[in-house]
Backbone bond lengths (Angstrom), bond angles and torsions (degrees), N, CA, C in turn:
res aa  C-N    CA-C-N  psi(-1)  N-CA   C-N-CA  omega(-1)  CA-C   N-CA-C  phi
1 M - - - 1.456 - - 1.522 108.33 -
2 L 1.324 114.96 124.82 1.457 121.15 177.02 1.528 108.17 -85.67
3 I 1.321 117.06 128.94 1.460 122.61 -179.73 1.525 107.50 -124.47
4 V 1.341 116.09 121.23 1.463 120.46 -178.95 1.523 110.25 -133.24
5 T 1.330 115.60 159.81 1.462 120.84 177.53 1.530 111.36 -94.75
6 T 1.307 116.88 -8.08 1.463 121.42 -178.96 1.525 111.37 -84.59
7 E 1.345 115.72 165.28 1.459 120.69 179.21 1.517 112.78 -81.73
8 T 1.316 116.71 -20.10 1.463 121.56 -176.66 1.524 109.63 -130.35
9 I 1.316 114.54 165.95 1.471 121.38 173.32 1.518 105.57 -125.31
10 T 1.308 116.87 119.96 1.455 122.33 -175.76 1.528 110.91 -52.80
11 G 1.333 114.63 129.75 1.453 120.89 176.80 1.519 115.30 80.89
12 K 1.329 117.57 3.89 1.471 120.98 -178.35 1.525 110.19 -121.31
13 E 1.326 115.66 137.62 1.456 121.08 170.05 1.518 105.90 -96.17
14 L 1.328 116.32 130.51 1.461 120.50 -171.09 1.521 112.41 -109.89
15 E 1.324 115.08 139.95 1.451 122.78 170.27 1.528 106.41 -107.69
16 M 1.324 116.54 118.49 1.465 121.03 -177.93 1.525 110.13 -74.75
17 L 1.322 115.96 131.86 1.468 121.18 179.35 1.523 112.55 -106.00
18 G 1.320 117.38 -25.04 1.455 120.25 177.89 1.516 113.54 134.73
19 L 1.322 113.46 175.76 1.460 122.48 -179.94 1.523 110.90 -69.01
20 V 1.312 115.84 136.14 1.467 121.55 171.65 1.515 107.87 -128.92
21 K 1.325 115.73 148.64 1.457 119.49 -179.57 1.510 110.53 -151.94
22 G 1.297 114.21 161.56 1.457 121.89 174.75 1.511 107.33 -147.82
23 S 1.307 116.99 143.22 1.453 118.73 179.70 1.521 110.94 -145.96
24 T 1.301 114.43 164.35 1.457 121.65 176.45 1.524 108.43 -157.28
25 I 1.312 115.36 154.41 1.467 121.28 172.01 1.518 106.17 -118.31
26 Q 1.311 115.65 125.09 1.460 122.03 -175.84 1.526 110.20 -120.60
27 T 1.313 115.19 151.34 1.456 121.28 174.87 1.529 108.74 -146.53
28 K 1.298 115.91 160.46 1.463 121.62 174.27 1.521 108.27 -102.29
29 N 1.334 115.48 157.02 1.467 117.69 178.69 1.531 110.44 -69.60
30 I 1.284 116.16 161.61 1.466 122.26 -173.76 1.528 112.55 -58.50
31 G 1.324 117.75 -36.19 1.470 120.90 178.36 1.515 111.63 -62.74
32 R 1.329 116.38 -44.46 1.464 120.80 177.66 1.521 110.71 -66.33
33 D 1.324 116.02 -37.95 1.458 120.59 -179.32 1.526 110.48 -62.00
34 I 1.330 116.87 -41.96 1.467 121.47 179.31 1.528 110.77 -65.60
35 T 1.331 117.45 -45.66 1.469 119.69 -179.07 1.520 111.29 -65.63
36 Q 1.336 117.65 -35.49 1.461 119.77 177.47 1.527 110.46 -70.30
37 G 1.334 116.82 -31.07 1.468 120.97 175.96 1.519 111.23 -63.19
38 F 1.333 117.39 -40.23 1.469 120.81 176.88 1.522 110.73 -63.41
39 K 1.326 116.38 -33.61 1.458 121.11 -178.72 1.531 110.93 -61.93
40 T 1.329 116.73 -29.72 1.464 119.17 179.86 1.523 112.06 -66.51
41 L 1.325 117.24 -19.93 1.460 120.72 178.40 1.521 112.56 -73.38
42 V 1.330 116.16 -33.83 1.465 119.88 -176.14 1.523 112.77 -107.32
43 G 1.321 117.53 -12.35 1.459 121.13 179.67 1.515 112.24 87.84
44 G 1.300 115.46 170.28 1.452 121.71 179.29 1.516 111.47 113.82
45 E 1.315 114.87 176.00 1.461 121.81 -177.75 1.521 111.10 -73.39
46 L 1.312 116.13 136.56 1.466 121.84 176.02 1.525 107.24 -90.91
47 T 1.319 116.14 82.63 1.458 121.02 -171.14 1.524 113.36 -62.69
48 A 1.317 118.03 -34.19 1.467 119.53 179.36 1.526 110.47 -64.49
49 Y 1.330 116.88 -40.17 1.459 119.99 177.76 1.526 111.38 -72.71
50 N 1.318 116.49 -35.80 1.459 120.51 175.75 1.527 109.85 -60.05
51 D 1.317 116.52 -46.38 1.466 121.20 177.77 1.523 110.86 -62.11
52 M 1.333 116.66 -41.70 1.452 121.12 179.71 1.534 110.50 -60.44
53 M 1.319 117.25 -44.84 1.468 120.75 -178.62 1.527 111.17 -69.22
54 N 1.323 118.29 -37.24 1.465 120.71 175.44 1.520 110.86 -61.81
55 D 1.330 116.38 -44.60 1.466 120.62 177.78 1.522 110.91 -62.89
56 A 1.322 117.07 -40.67 1.465 121.51 -179.78 1.528 110.66 -64.81
57 R 1.325 117.76 -42.92 1.471 120.45 178.24 1.513 110.82 -63.12
58 A 1.326 116.96 -41.75 1.463 120.60 179.56 1.530 111.03 -62.93
59 L 1.314 117.76 -43.41 1.463 121.47 179.88 1.528 111.16 -67.89
60 A 1.325 117.58 -41.92 1.470 120.59 177.81 1.527 110.36 -62.57
61 T 1.329 117.18 -40.95 1.465 121.30 177.69 1.520 110.75 -63.12
62 K 1.322 116.63 -44.47 1.468 121.22 179.39 1.533 110.76 -58.94
63 R 1.316 117.33 -42.02 1.468 121.34 179.94 1.528 111.16 -69.36
64 M 1.339 117.00 -36.90 1.460 120.75 176.50 1.524 110.54 -63.90
65 V 1.325 117.00 -44.47 1.463 121.89 179.16 1.528 110.34 -62.64
66 A 1.317 118.49 -40.83 1.461 121.48 178.52 1.524 110.86 -60.47
67 E 1.330 117.09 -40.71 1.466 121.01 177.38 1.524 110.82 -63.66
68 A 1.340 116.13 -41.58 1.465 120.86 179.90 1.530 110.68 -66.38
69 E 1.327 116.97 -41.93 1.463 120.47 179.08 1.528 110.89 -62.55
70 A 1.326 117.31 -36.58 1.466 121.34 178.74 1.532 111.18 -63.71
71 L 1.333 116.98 -26.25 1.462 121.36 177.25 1.526 112.57 -87.26
72 G 1.326 116.81 -4.77 1.460 120.96 -177.58 1.518 113.24 81.68
73 A 1.313 117.72 25.73 1.465 122.44 -177.10 1.522 112.15 -74.70
74 D 1.323 114.21 151.01 1.462 121.64 172.79 1.523 111.31 -98.39
75 A 1.341 115.50 -22.68 1.470 119.87 -175.62 1.525 109.65 -158.15
76 I 1.333 114.10 168.84 1.464 121.74 172.92 1.520 106.38 -127.32
77 V 1.339 116.07 123.97 1.459 120.80 179.13 1.530 108.92 -109.20
78 C 1.324 114.85 166.56 1.480 121.76 179.40 1.524 111.63 55.70
79 T 1.317 117.69 38.17 1.459 121.44 -178.35 1.528 110.72 -69.11
80 R 1.321 114.56 135.49 1.456 121.34 178.78 1.526 109.50 -137.68
81 Y 1.325 115.50 157.68 1.466 122.35 175.36 1.521 108.58 -126.49
82 A 1.308 115.87 145.40 1.462 121.28 174.73 1.521 107.65 -141.69
83 S 1.321 115.31 152.95 1.463 118.93 176.87 1.514 109.14 -142.61
84 S 1.311 114.60 155.83 1.458 120.14 176.88 1.518 108.91 -152.06
85 A 1.309 114.95 150.82 1.467 120.37 176.70 1.522 108.08 -78.07
86 V 1.322 115.71 131.10 1.458 120.94 178.25 1.523 109.07 -94.99
87 M 1.319 114.79 -40.11 1.458 123.19 175.28 1.521 105.71 -159.52
88 Q 1.297 118.40 173.37 1.460 119.48 -179.11 1.518 109.92 -60.12
89 G 1.331 115.74 125.24 1.452 121.03 178.12 1.512 114.59 84.63
90 A 1.342 118.36 1.34 1.462 121.68 179.01 1.521 109.29 -129.33
91 A 1.316 115.58 140.54 1.455 120.10 -178.76 1.521 110.30 -137.99
92 E 1.331 115.32 144.82 1.456 121.50 172.28 1.516 107.47 -98.49
93 V 1.318 116.17 137.07 1.457 122.00 173.63 1.517 106.89 -123.65
94 I 1.336 115.80 132.91 1.456 120.90 176.26 1.519 108.94 -125.45
95 A 1.309 115.26 137.37 1.458 122.70 173.39 1.527 105.98 -114.98
96 Y 1.337 116.95 135.76 1.455 119.04 179.77 1.521 110.53 -149.25
97 G 1.311 115.71 156.87 1.443 121.81 179.55 1.523 109.80 -174.67
98 T 1.326 115.64 -170.51 1.450 121.79 -179.55 1.522 109.41 -109.92
99 A 1.333 115.72 121.85 1.457 121.05 177.22 1.528 108.19 -75.87
100 V 1.328 116.06 136.21 1.467 121.24 179.79 1.528 110.34 -134.77
101 R 1.320 113.94 155.28 1.468 121.68 173.49 1.518 106.64 -117.14
102 F 1.330 116.66 141.99 1.469 120.80 177.50 1.516 108.98 -77.23
103 R 1.320 116.72 131.03 1.464 121.62 173.93 1.520 108.28 -84.39
104 T 1.287 116.74 140.03 1.477 119.53 -179.18 1.504 112.35 -102.28
């Protein structure tokens, strides 16, 4: 599955199939949350949260691709990601775009 952030794919005529999306809500365990809280006192990268967000983006993308495949899509254009805090230490990540089929 080709996934792009652009509206077009060079050399391809596209048939729009519709919006596809995937989302997930992720959190870290309380022990990790406490250790990352201490990190805010001294500064630096919060690697546990960075890993959590990377995993969340990957899972949201996987779910978006599954939706596109169910529609018979060849690609997803105009792909975007958004995230929001659901509660302290938990975040929702959504991936969305337009599923398209290549015209021959």
